[in-house]
N, C-alpha and C positions, 0 to 999 in steps of 0.2 A: 141783467139789463144789457142791452145791445149798444153798439156805437151808432152815432147819428149817420155815419157814412153807409152803414149796412141796411138802413131802413129807408123806405121810399116815402118821399113827401108827396102827398096826394095832389094838392093844389098849391101852387106857388104864385106869388105876385111878383111881377118884374120889378127889380130894384129893391125889394124888401130885405133889409138886413137880417131880420129874424128868420125869414124863409131860408136864407143862405146859411145861417147858423144851424138850423134844423137839418139841412141837407149835408152839413159838414164842409161846406165851401168856405166859410169864414170860421176861423178858430175861436173857441170860447172855453172858459173854465167850467166845464160840464160837471155838475154835482149829482144829477139823477136823470134817468131817461126811461120812458116807456114807449110802447108802440105809438101812442098818441101825443106824447109831450116830451119836452126837453127843458131841463132846469139848469141854469148857469149863473155864475156870479156877475153882478152888474159891474160895468167898467167904471162907473162913477157912483160908488156906494155912498149912501147917506146914513148908514148905520154899520156897526161891526159885521153884522150879517145882513147882506142885501143880495138876494137871489131872485132872478126872474124865472117864472114858469110860463112857457109858451106852448101853443099847439103846434104840431108838425104841419098841419094843414093851415092855410091862410084864412083867417077871419079878421075883419077890421077891428073888432072890439068885443067886449064881453056880451053885449046885447046880441050881436050877430051870432056868436057861437052858441049862446043859450037858445036862440030861435032855430038855428039850423041843425045843431047837433048837441042836444042836452047831455048825452053821454060824455062827449068831449068836455063840456063845461064842468060836469061833475068830476071828471078826471083831473082837470086843472086844480080844483080845490083839494082833492085827495092828495095830489102830488105836492101841493103847497104844505099840507099838514105833514107829509113825509119829509120834506126838506126841513121844516121846523124841528121835527124829532131828530133827524140826522145831525142837525147843527146844535143840538142840545138846548133848544129854546123853550121846551114844553114847560118846565118849572118856572122859568123867569118871565115868560110871556113873549108874544110876538104879534106882529100886525100883518094883515093881508090887505093890499091896496090894489085896486084896479082903476086906473084913470081912463075915462071914456070921453073922447073928444078933445080938441085943442084947448078949449076953455078950462078943462079939468087937468091939463098938463100932459095929455097923451102925446108923446113925441114920436113914437113909431106906431104906424097904423097896422098893427098886428096884435091880436089879443095877447095880453101878458098880465100876470099877477106879480106883484112885488112882495116877497117875504122879507120882513124887516125885524130885526131883533138884536140883542146883545148890548142894549143900553136902554135907559128909560126913554119912552116915547111920549111926548106931550100930547095933550088934547085941548082944543081941537087942532087937527093937522092943518098945515099950510095956511 
């Protein structure tokens, strides 16, 4: 895996913190990277394991990336599963969350998946 600084971000949105993390301009606790994605620890975790998986290219949300680049959408899910495996969550279970839109709790308009685990997660969420 390469460092974020050595890979090119194809499309960035002005002022987007996740675009800046993907470009290496804002430091983050990176746990995995691919050519299309960056995975890093959430700065406000809600579980012992709380990792965000983002695309390097800017898409507002999961619906946008699925419509515009299905390969990148699939890579997000593949990387989330890789994070769960790396973090030792496969046997105990883990949750994958994508908030789309302000009403669902999306606070950063850049597609991202939350990988949550390391404790019992109740249902229904939120």
